[in-house]
VEXNU-600181 format. One record per residue (C-alpha): residue number from 1; x, y, z. Coordinates in nm, 4 decimals. Example, Ala and Ser with C-alpha at 12.3 -4.5 7.8 and 13.67 -1.06 7.14 Angstrom:
// VEXNU-600181
TORGU seq       px       py       pz
TORGU   1   1.2300  -0.4500   0.7800
TORGU   2   1.3670  -0.1060   0.7140
END
This chain:
// VEXNU-600181
TORGU seq       px       py       pz
TORGU   1   6.3407  11.1475   0.6203
TORGU   2   6.5052  10.9848   0.3106
TORGU   3   6.8039  10.8190   0.5201
TORGU   4   6.5054  10.6608   0.7350
TORGU   5   6.4667  10.3390   0.7093
TORGU   6   6.1454  10.1054   0.8522
TORGU   7   6.0720   9.9084   1.1448
TORGU   8   6.1043   9.5655   0.9713
TORGU   9   6.4493   9.6490   0.8993
TORGU  10   6.6748   9.3494   1.0513
TORGU  11   6.8483   9.6119   1.3321
TORGU  12   6.4501   9.7117   1.4231
TORGU  13   6.3537   9.3261   1.4622
TORGU  14   6.7038   9.2070   1.6148
TORGU  15   6.6108   9.5063   1.8505
TORGU  16   6.2885   9.3333   1.9600
TORGU  17   6.3790   8.9739   1.9710
TORGU  18   6.6833   9.0843   2.2397
TORGU  19   6.3710   9.2779   2.4274
TORGU  20   6.1366   9.0128   2.4023
TORGU  21   6.4410   8.7209   2.5086
TORGU  22   6.5108   8.9574   2.8205
TORGU  23   6.1383   8.9947   2.9172
TORGU  24   6.1104   8.5997   2.9253
TORGU  25   6.4746   8.5113   3.0650
TORGU  26   6.6149   8.3935   2.7725
TORGU  27   6.9639   8.3807   2.7662
TORGU  28   7.1138   8.5797   2.4512
TORGU  29   7.3633   8.2925   2.4218
TORGU  30   7.0525   8.0796   2.3314
TORGU  31   6.8664   8.2945   2.0924
TORGU  32   6.8674   8.1727   1.7290
TORGU  33   7.0471   8.4713   1.5823
TORGU  34   7.4156   8.4382   1.4463
TORGU  35   7.4945   8.8397   1.5353
TORGU  36   7.3331   8.8278   1.8978
TORGU  37   7.5311   8.5233   1.9680
TORGU  38   7.8483   8.6765   1.7941
TORGU  39   7.8097   8.9505   2.0271
TORGU  40   7.7708   8.7631   2.3358
TORGU  41   8.0657   8.5209   2.2808
TORGU  42   8.3126   8.8307   2.1786
TORGU  43   8.2207   9.0488   2.5177
TORGU  44   8.2284   8.7443   2.7423
TORGU  45   8.5727   8.6716   2.5393
TORGU  46   8.7210   8.9902   2.6046
TORGU  47   8.5887   8.9421   2.9883
TORGU  48   8.7601   8.6131   3.0602
TORGU  49   9.0824   8.7287   2.8612
TORGU  50   9.1523   9.0856   3.0035
TORGU  51   9.2971   9.1401   3.3864
TORGU  52   9.1663   9.4804   3.3475
TORGU  53   8.7742   9.4264   3.2255
TORGU  54   8.6417   9.5998   3.5389
TORGU  55   8.8333   9.9443   3.4101
TORGU  56   8.7736   9.8888   3.1162
TORGU  57   8.4189   9.8245   3.1158
TORGU  58   8.4062  10.1764   3.2846
TORGU  59   8.5268  10.3556   2.9973
TORGU  60   8.2804  10.1469   2.7804
TORGU  61   8.0508  10.2523   2.9964
TORGU  62   8.1120  10.6585   2.9572
TORGU  63   8.1697  10.5774   2.5962
TORGU  64   7.7923  10.4747   2.5548
TORGU  65   7.6258  10.6975   2.7862
TORGU  66   7.8213  10.9774   2.5640
TORGU  67   7.7238  10.7889   2.2005
TORGU  68   7.3354  10.7424   2.3502
TORGU  69   7.3292  11.1340   2.4597
TORGU  70   7.4313  11.2417   2.1172
TORGU  71   7.1825  11.0008   1.9878
TORGU  72   6.8907  11.1802   2.1556
TORGU  73   6.9208  11.4406   1.9901
TORGU  74   6.7448  11.3230   1.7083
TORGU  75   6.5383  11.0701   1.5521
TORGU  76   6.6728  10.7230   1.7685
TORGU  77   6.5284  10.5339   1.5077
TORGU  78   6.7078  10.6538   1.2247
TORGU  79   7.0852  10.6842   1.4157
TORGU  80   7.0345  10.2897   1.5286
TORGU  81   6.9973  10.2123   1.1725
TORGU  82   7.2174  10.4214   1.0227
TORGU  83   7.5025  10.3403   1.2714
TORGU  84   7.4437   9.9367   1.2029
TORGU  85   7.5125   9.9596   0.8506
TORGU  86   7.8644  10.0982   0.9001
TORGU  87   8.0673   9.8115   0.9744
TORGU  88   8.3196  10.0529   1.1354
TORGU  89   8.1682  10.1135   1.4106
TORGU  90   7.9492   9.7676   1.4256
TORGU  91   8.0195   9.6880   1.8297
TORGU  92   7.9159  10.0416   1.9713
TORGU  93   7.6409  10.0481   1.7379
TORGU  94   7.5255   9.6862   1.9224
TORGU  95   7.5646   9.8120   2.2581
TORGU  96   7.3907  10.1539   2.2100
TORGU  97   7.1440   9.9366   2.0873
TORGU  98   7.1055   9.7218   2.3697
TORGU  99   7.1533   9.9754   2.6493
TORGU 100   6.9124  10.2318   2.4933
TORGU 101   6.6099   9.9634   2.4566
TORGU 102   6.6988   9.7358   2.7895
TORGU 103   6.7602  10.0561   3.0238
TORGU 104   7.0914   9.9137   3.1530
TORGU 105   6.9581   9.5424   3.2001
TORGU 106   7.1204   9.3825   2.9153
TORGU 107   7.4541   9.5866   3.0431
TORGU 108   7.4299   9.4281   3.3873
TORGU 109   7.3668   9.0674   3.2210
TORGU 110   7.7229   9.1475   2.9615
TORGU 111   7.9300   9.3609   3.1589
TORGU 112   7.8649   9.3521   3.4942
TORGU 113   7.8421   8.9668   3.5617
TORGU 114   8.1757   8.8573   3.7687
TORGU 115   8.2560   8.4829   3.7909
TORGU 116   8.1893   8.3511   4.1010
TORGU 117   8.3437   8.0656   4.3445
TORGU 118   8.1748   7.7397   4.3198
TORGU 119   8.4215   7.5708   4.4966
TORGU 120   8.7272   7.6045   4.6756
TORGU 121   8.9991   7.3115   4.8294
TORGU 122   9.1734   7.3823   5.1871
TORGU 123   9.4829   7.1203   5.2280
TORGU 124   9.3099   6.8252   5.1277
TORGU 125   9.1812   6.7040   4.7497
TORGU 126   8.7841   6.8046   4.7193
TORGU 127   8.5725   6.6679   4.4733
TORGU 128   8.2302   6.8135   4.3382
TORGU 129   7.9389   6.7067   4.1010
TORGU 130   7.8404   6.9679   3.8623
TORGU 131   7.4823   7.0204   3.7460
TORGU 132   7.5187   6.8376   3.4565
TORGU 133   7.6754   6.5505   3.6590
TORGU 134   8.0356   6.6025   3.5804
TORGU 135   8.2742   6.5738   3.8649
TORGU 136   8.5640   6.8071   3.9181
TORGU 137   8.8727   6.6861   4.1867
TORGU 138   9.0643   7.0054   4.3015
TORGU 139   9.4141   6.9709   4.4026
TORGU 140   9.4735   7.1222   4.7217
TORGU 141   9.4447   7.4927   4.7482
TORGU 142   9.2729   7.5182   4.4189
TORGU 143   8.9718   7.7108   4.2920
TORGU 144   8.6806   7.6666   4.0462
TORGU 145   8.4483   7.9818   3.9793
TORGU 146   8.1302   7.9728   3.7586
TORGU 147   8.1120   8.2264   3.4750
TORGU 148   7.8678   8.1248   3.2746
TORGU 149   7.6247   7.8358   3.2642
TORGU 150   7.3170   7.7580   2.9716
TORGU 151   7.2108   7.5071   2.7203
TORGU 152   7.5218   7.5302   2.4913
TORGU 153   7.7925   7.6578   2.7233
TORGU 154   7.9405   7.6035   3.0452
TORGU 155   8.2235   7.8335   3.1374
TORGU 156   8.4574   7.7708   3.4172
TORGU 157   8.7865   7.9594   3.5679
TORGU 158   9.0232   7.7571   3.7286
TORGU 159   9.3481   7.8627   3.9874
TORGU 160   9.5317   7.5729   4.0885
TORGU 161   9.5175   7.2508   3.9303
TORGU 162   9.2251   6.9937   3.8719
TORGU 163   9.0973   6.6407   3.7271
TORGU 164   8.7507   6.6483   3.4896
TORGU 165   8.5658   6.4330   3.3915
TORGU 166   8.3055   6.5968   3.1336
TORGU 167   7.9645   6.4621   3.0914
TORGU 168   7.9357   6.4268   2.6924
TORGU 169   7.6223   6.6462   2.5828
TORGU 170   7.5620   6.6935   2.1899
TORGU 171   7.5504   7.0889   2.0572
TORGU 172   7.7155   7.1951   2.4646
TORGU 173   8.0093   7.3514   2.5065
TORGU 174   8.2574   7.2627   2.8159
TORGU 175   8.5586   7.5184   2.8993
TORGU 176   8.7657   7.5714   3.1108
TORGU 177   9.0018   7.8657   3.1589
TORGU 178   9.3038   7.9917   3.3603
TORGU 179   9.5058   8.3501   3.3377
TORGU 180   9.6831   8.2028   3.0296
TORGU 181   9.4839   7.9989   2.7964
TORGU 182   9.1476   7.8114   2.7833
TORGU 183   9.0321   7.4697   2.6865
TORGU 184   8.7058   7.3438   2.5159
TORGU 185   8.5426   7.0079   2.5331
TORGU 186   8.2683   6.8333   2.4558
TORGU 187   8.2927   6.5092   2.6944
TORGU 188   8.6092   6.3896   2.8793
TORGU 189   8.8686   6.3056   3.1164
TORGU 190   9.1575   6.5544   3.1793
TORGU 191   9.3978   6.7477   3.4303
TORGU 192   9.4566   7.0868   3.4059
TORGU 193   9.6900   7.2673   3.6163
TORGU 194   9.7756   7.6822   3.6405
TORGU 195  10.0735   7.6473   3.8449
TORGU 196  10.4213   7.7244   3.7925
TORGU 197  10.3698   8.0621   3.5850
TORGU 198  10.2222   7.8061   3.2862
TORGU 199   9.8800   7.6115   3.1599
TORGU 200   9.9398   7.2255   3.1464
TORGU 201   9.6572   7.0230   3.0034
TORGU 202   9.7031   6.6041   2.9761
TORGU 203   9.4279   6.4142   2.7889
TORGU 204   9.2974   6.0741   2.9085
TORGU 205   9.0197   6.0577   2.7598
TORGU 206   8.8281   6.2140   2.4343
TORGU 207   8.9257   6.5278   2.2690
TORGU 208   9.0400   6.8856   2.3978
TORGU 209   9.1355   7.2113   2.2013
TORGU 210   9.3566   7.4320   2.3898
TORGU 211   9.4855   7.8044   2.2901
TORGU 212   9.6046   8.0871   2.4460
TORGU 213   9.4292   8.3942   2.5745
TORGU 214   9.5600   8.6513   2.3569
TORGU 215   9.6478   8.4370   2.0178
TORGU 216   9.4577   8.2635   1.7760
TORGU 217   9.7108   7.9498   1.7770
TORGU 218   9.5584   7.6276   1.9067
TORGU 219   9.6079   7.2297   1.9043
TORGU 220   9.4037   6.9875   1.9400
TORGU 221   9.4168   6.6988   2.1761
TORGU 222   9.4710   6.2992   2.1345
TORGU 223   9.4031   6.0852   2.4316
TORGU 224   9.7966   6.0158   2.6136
TORGU 225   9.8740   6.3546   2.4653
TORGU 226   9.9381   6.6854   2.6559
TORGU 227   9.9882   7.0248   2.5584
TORGU 228  10.1926   7.3593   2.8106
TORGU 229  10.1324   7.7015   2.7649
TORGU 230  10.4196   7.9314   2.9028
TORGU 231  10.2092   8.2564   2.8435
TORGU 232   9.9058   8.3826   2.7155
TORGU 233  10.0817   8.4801   2.3799
TORGU 234  10.2509   8.1618   2.3050
TORGU 235  10.1684   7.8896   2.0854
TORGU 236  10.0868   7.5548   2.2707
TORGU 237  10.3608   7.2773   2.2582
TORGU 238  10.2040   6.8832   2.2457
TORGU 239  10.3768   6.5732   2.3915
TORGU 240  10.3158   6.2360   2.4116
TORGU 241  10.2728   6.2361   2.8059
TORGU 242  10.3210   5.9880   3.0681
TORGU 243   9.9544   5.9631   3.2663
TORGU 244  10.1267   5.9171   3.6166
TORGU 245  10.3093   6.2813   3.5748
TORGU 246   9.9785   6.4697   3.5665
TORGU 247   9.7735   6.2424   3.7458
TORGU 248   9.9724   6.1372   4.0505
TORGU 249   9.8978   6.3889   4.2684
TORGU 250   9.5589   6.2364   4.3300
TORGU 251   9.7009   5.9550   4.4646
TORGU 252   9.9346   6.1271   4.6874
TORGU 253  10.2619   6.1045   4.4998
TORGU 254  10.4789   6.3361   4.3109
TORGU 255  10.6456   6.1832   4.0077
TORGU 256  10.9022   6.3553   3.7962
TORGU 257  11.1370   6.2441   3.4972
TORGU 258  11.3798   6.4988   3.3889
TORGU 259  11.2082   6.7766   3.5501
TORGU 260  11.3410   7.1109   3.6537
TORGU 261  11.3738   7.1704   4.0573
TORGU 262  11.1930   7.4550   4.0075
TORGU 263  10.8713   7.3400   3.8447
TORGU 264  10.9018   7.0441   4.1369
TORGU 265  10.9120   7.3447   4.4069
TORGU 266  10.6209   7.5149   4.2038
TORGU 267  10.4179   7.1626   4.2266
TORGU 268  10.5174   7.1667   4.6261
TORGU 269  10.3922   7.5131   4.6423
TORGU 270  10.0692   7.4434   4.4979
TORGU 271   9.9767   7.1169   4.6992
TORGU 272  10.1353   7.2715   5.0292
TORGU 273  10.0364   7.6206   5.0027
TORGU 274  10.4046   7.7100   5.0479
TORGU 275  10.6811   7.9439   4.9349
TORGU 276  11.0003   7.7828   4.7873
TORGU 277  11.3048   7.9723   4.7523
TORGU 278  11.5847   7.8333   4.5770
TORGU 279  11.9097   7.9586   4.4394
TORGU 280  11.9407   7.9802   4.0647
TORGU 281  12.2020   7.6824   3.9768
TORGU 282  11.9627   7.4523   4.1945
TORGU 283  11.6618   7.5655   4.0245
TORGU 284  11.8121   7.4785   3.7147
TORGU 285  11.8832   7.1004   3.7992
TORGU 286  11.6749   6.8281   3.6624
TORGU 287  11.6035   6.5093   3.8201
TORGU 288  11.4145   6.1528   3.8213
TORGU 289  11.2129   6.0252   4.0911
TORGU 290  10.9190   6.0905   4.2972
TORGU 291  10.8157   6.2308   4.6397
TORGU 292  10.5225   6.1548   4.8973
TORGU 293  10.2982   6.4047   4.9142
TORGU 294  10.1307   6.3076   5.2675
TORGU 295  10.2770   6.6076   5.4592
TORGU 296  10.5225   6.9389   5.3578
TORGU 297  10.8435   6.8240   5.5993
TORGU 298  10.8405   6.4090   5.4665
TORGU 299  10.8072   6.6029   5.1076
TORGU 300  11.0837   6.8686   5.1584
TORGU 301  11.3349   6.6065   5.3648
TORGU 302  11.3450   6.3786   5.0896
TORGU 303  11.3960   6.6501   4.8104
TORGU 304  11.7221   6.7631   5.0662
TORGU 305  11.8225   6.4363   5.0138
TORGU 306  11.8380   6.4283   4.6532
TORGU 307  11.9810   6.7988   4.6415
TORGU 308  12.2586   6.7526   4.8923
TORGU 309  12.1442   7.0680   5.0763
TORGU 310  11.8754   7.1647   5.3684
TORGU 311  11.5566   7.3513   5.3654
TORGU 312  11.4798   7.5804   5.6358
TORGU 313  11.1467   7.7277   5.7618
TORGU 314  11.2363   8.1228   5.7131
TORGU 315  10.8390   8.2784   5.7647
TORGU 316  10.5131   8.1274   5.8495
TORGU 317  10.5036   7.9106   5.5330
TORGU 318  10.8415   8.0102   5.3491
TORGU 319  11.0819   7.7519   5.3303
TORGU 320  11.4699   7.8087   5.2146
TORGU 321  11.7089   7.5891   5.0652
TORGU 322  12.0998   7.5958   5.1204
TORGU 323  12.3371   7.3432   4.9819
TORGU 324  12.5563   7.1754   5.1413
TORGU 325  12.8915   7.3074   5.1830
TORGU 326  13.1316   7.1023   5.0281
END
């Protein structure tokens, strides 16, 4: 019995703390315990950044089951406290403790919670107001999901592009993720896009932090600056930006300055829900100008003039460009 510890040790107290919070429907992220908050943030981060989370959680659940079955053969309190004292298996012990105490309820809260569709736009711009008074203007063919809401954390996931006007609240973090990276703010006005296989952020007011999903490299933007992420492992590229090139879509225009035709086509794909096919030499050309976003045919006809060629519809929503013969 020398290995056993008192029920008054910190880990036993933490276990009771979690249990009471769950009974009172208090989100674990709001508990005044650094370790519990760290665990909640860790699991939320792993869920957001891992495309294969559904498969991973099954493996985790199987491992937890195996570990708890082994723990049942001996005194449960002794095993829990002994495991918690080992830093090499800290997270596994935490998962075993939670599952054992709450009979799967915390597992459902942490691991089975899925992002929920909050709003989506079709062929027109859609504006929604969140519970805290913040507004989100969705570009056509965009989706906004919610994954967590509490007094200290509001988490969303964006597919497409949107302009955010976030109501400032002290001690509350407002974050938006894409498949590539994450933007965290307190109160601000910013534009975020995920089309064209990259993340782009333009800050109009306030301050935001931009970081990739798979690295700790991050940048802090000031008003008038933008950041671009080419992949989840890239370092954010921060530059001074032209506001109209990021918020032009709100006014029904596409404004570009030395932008590649490939980037322009990607933006038209997002705007109209289409696919644009370009020959590689054409895709790499740089253009400066503006296009109307009123109708897809009008935008493509204007682009034809700039590129000296023709777009042909080769499918329901597919357009292929062919240069004019010289």
